C-alpha positions in Angstrom: -7.6 -10.9 19.0 -9.1 -10.9 15.5 -7.7 -12.1 12.2 -8.0 -8.9 10.1 -8.2 -8.2 6.4 -5.3 -6.1 5.0 -7.8 -4.3 2.7 -10.8 -3.0 4.7 -13.1 -3.9 7.7 -15.0 -7.1 6.9 -18.7 -7.2 7.9 -21.0 -9.0 5.3 -18.9 -12.1 4.9 -19.4 -15.7 5.9 -19.9 -16.8 9.5 -16.6 -18.6 9.3 -14.8 -15.3 9.0 -13.6 -14.3 12.5 -13.4 -10.6 12.0 -16.7 -10.5 10.1 -18.4 -12.5 12.8 -17.2 -10.2 15.6 -18.2 -7.2 13.6 -21.8 -8.4 13.1 -22.2 -8.8 16.8 -20.5 -5.6 18.0 -19.3 -2.1 17.1 -16.0 -3.4 15.7 -16.8 -2.3 12.2 -17.2 1.3 13.4 -13.9 1.2 15.3 -12.1 -0.1 12.2 -13.8 2.5 9.9 -12.7 5.5 12.0 -9.9 7.9 10.8 -7.6 6.6 13.5 -7.6 3.1 11.9 -7.1 4.3 8.4 -3.3 4.2 8.8 -3.5 0.5 9.5 -5.0 -0.3 6.1 -2.9 2.3 4.3 0.3 0.7 5.7 -0.7 -2.8 4.7 -1.7 -1.7 1.2 1.6 0.1 0.8 3.5 -2.9 2.0 1.5 -5.2 -0.3 2.2 -2.9 -3.3 5.9 -2.8 -2.5 6.4 -6.4 -1.5 3.5 -8.7 -2.3 5.2 -11.7 -0.7 2.2 -12.7 1.5 4.1 -12.1 4.7 2.3 -8.7 5.1 3.2 -5.8 7.3 3.3 -6.2 11.1 1.0 -3.2 11.7 -1.9 -3.9 14.1 -4.9 -1.8 15.3 -6.1 -1.9 18.9 -9.7 -1.1 19.4 -10.6 -0.5 23.1 -14.1 -0.5 24.3 -15.8 -2.4 21.5 -19.5 -2.7 22.3 -20.9 -6.3 22.0 -24.7 -6.1 21.7 -25.9 -9.4 20.2 -25.3 -13.1 20.3 -24.3 -15.3 17.4 -27.0 -16.4 14.9 -29.9 -18.3 16.5 -29.7 -20.5 13.4 -26.4 -22.4 13.6 -26.7 -23.4 9.9 -27.3 -19.9 8.6 -24.6 -18.3 6.5 -26.5 -15.0 5.9 -27.9 -13.9 9.2 -26.3 -10.8 10.7 -26.5 -12.3 14.2 -28.9 -13.6 16.8 -30.7 -12.0 19.7 -29.8 -8.6 21.1 -28.3 -8.7 24.6 -27.4 -6.2 27.3 -24.2 -4.6 25.9 -20.8 -5.2 27.3 -17.3 -4.0 26.4 -14.3 -5.8 25.0 -10.9 -4.7 23.6 -10.1 -6.1 20.2 -6.7 -6.3 18.5 -6.9 -6.7 14.7 -3.9 -8.5 13.2 -3.3 -9.6 9.6 -1.9 -13.2 9.4 0.6 -14.4 6.8 -1.1 -15.4 3.6 0.4 -18.8 3.1 -1.1 -19.3 -0.4 0.7 -16.2 -1.7 4.0 -17.1 0.1 3.9 -20.6 -1.6 3.1 -19.2 -5.0 5.7 -16.5 -4.7 8.5 -18.8 -3.5 7.5 -21.9 -5.5 11.2 -22.8 -6.0 11.6 -23.7 -2.3 10.3 -26.8 -0.6 7.1 -26.8 1.5 9.2 -27.4 4.6 11.3 -24.3 3.9 8.3 -22.1 3.2 6.6 -23.5 6.4 9.7 -22.5 8.4 9.7 -19.0 7.0 6.0 -18.6 7.7 6.5 -20.0 11.2 9.2 -17.4 12.0 7.1 -14.5 10.7 3.9 -15.8 12.5 5.7 -16.3 15.8 7.0 -12.8 15.8 3.6 -11.4 14.9 1.8 -13.4 17.5 4.4 -12.4 20.2 3.9 -8.8 19.2 0.1 -9.2 19.6 0.6 -10.7 23.1 2.9 -7.8 24.0 0.2 -5.3 23.0 -2.3 -7.0 25.3 0.4 -7.1 28.1 1.1 -3.4 27.7 -2.5 -2.5 27.7 -3.2 -4.4 30.9 -5.5 -7.0 29.4 -5.5 -10.0 31.7 -8.2 -12.2 30.0 -7.7 -13.1 26.3 -9.7 -14.8 23.6 -7.3 -16.1 20.9 -7.9 -18.2 17.8 -6.3 -20.4 15.2 -4.6 -17.3 13.7 -4.8 -17.5 9.9 -6.2 -21.1 9.8 -9.9 -20.7 9.6 -12.2 -19.3 6.8 -10.0 -20.5 3.9 -6.7 -19.7 5.6 -3.9 -22.1 4.7 -1.8 -21.7 7.8 -1.4 -25.1 9.5 -3.3 -25.6 12.7 -0.4 -27.6 14.3 2.1 -24.8 13.6 -0.2 -22.1 15.1 -1.0 -24.3 18.1 2.8 -24.9 18.6 3.5 -21.2 18.6 0.8 -20.3 21.1 2.0 -23.1 23.4 5.6 -21.9 23.2 4.7 -18.3 23.9 2.3 -18.9 26.7 3.3 -22.1 28.4 6.3 -24.3 27.6 8.9 -22.0 26.0 11.2 -23.2 23.2 14.8 -24.1 22.4 15.6 -20.8 20.7 17.8 -19.4 23.5 21.4 -18.6 23.2 23.3 -21.5 21.8 20.1 -23.5 21.4 19.4 -23.5 25.1 15.9 -23.7 26.6 14.1 -20.4 26.8 11.1 -19.9 29.1 7.7 -18.9 27.7 7.8 -15.1 27.4 4.1 -14.6 28.4 3.6 -17.5 30.8 2.8 -15.1 33.7 1.3 -12.2 31.7 -2.4 -13.2 31.7 -4.9 -14.7 34.1 -7.1 -16.5 31.5 -6.5 -17.5 27.9 -9.3 -19.1 25.9 -8.8 -20.5 22.4 -11.9 -19.9 20.3 -11.4 -22.4 17.5 -14.6 -23.6 15.9 -16.0 -26.8 14.6 -13.8 -29.8 13.6 -10.7 -27.6 13.8 -11.0 -27.5 17.6 -9.9 -31.1 18.3 -7.0 -30.8 15.8 -5.9 -27.5 17.5 -6.2 -28.9 21.0 -4.3 -32.1 20.2 -1.5 -30.1 18.6 -1.3 -27.7 21.5 -1.3 -30.5 24.1 1.4 -32.4 22.1 3.6 -29.4 22.2 3.2 -29.1 25.9 4.1 -32.8 26.3 7.2 -32.3 24.2 8.1 -29.3 26.4 7.8 -31.4 29.5 9.9 -34.1 28.0 12.7 -31.6 27.1 12.6 -30.2 30.7 13.0 -33.8 32.0 16.0 -34.5 29.7 17.6 -31.2 30.7 17.1 -31.9 34.4 18.5 -35.4 34.1 21.6 -34.1 32.4 22.4 -31.6 35.1 
């Protein structure tokens, strides 16, 4: 799954940019530049023109058979290299999804508190992330590489919120069932392997938040079991 731009395929951008990094190592830019993908960008641009709230449209583009043909830069400190060594090519399927633009949401709804805006962003992000997992499920993808959706490369989404959502969708469930009852994780049995590709110093923060959400889920299960 790739954090996508709402405007056009990204390629010559910083190495911290997830979509740009994948595109430099593979054929993703070609997939996103083909006529079949144009509707994705057209839809997002139209929604931005009509709405402009920062929540963006929920459209996604699924790119099957993306050819990966090189490694990441051989120089880890480089911000300009297009990539590292060429390798025997292999195929991956990529889902490009546009995260909520938190900076725009906050500026557009400056009259509400940060807590209220975070709650609105969380609801929108959780729906979008669930839709992404549903696409992978429908397509039969059993091994996923996910990221800190909308948190890296200048994104203002909060790592703990995104980690919470992934944990709720994939492992521990939530308390959003009927009447506030416990609801099982929708995608707990949908995939064989899920890897979170979160770079640098963000990795520990993401992991800690994810594990804390699992701990909270276990605690809730224990309390529910004791009350029965």
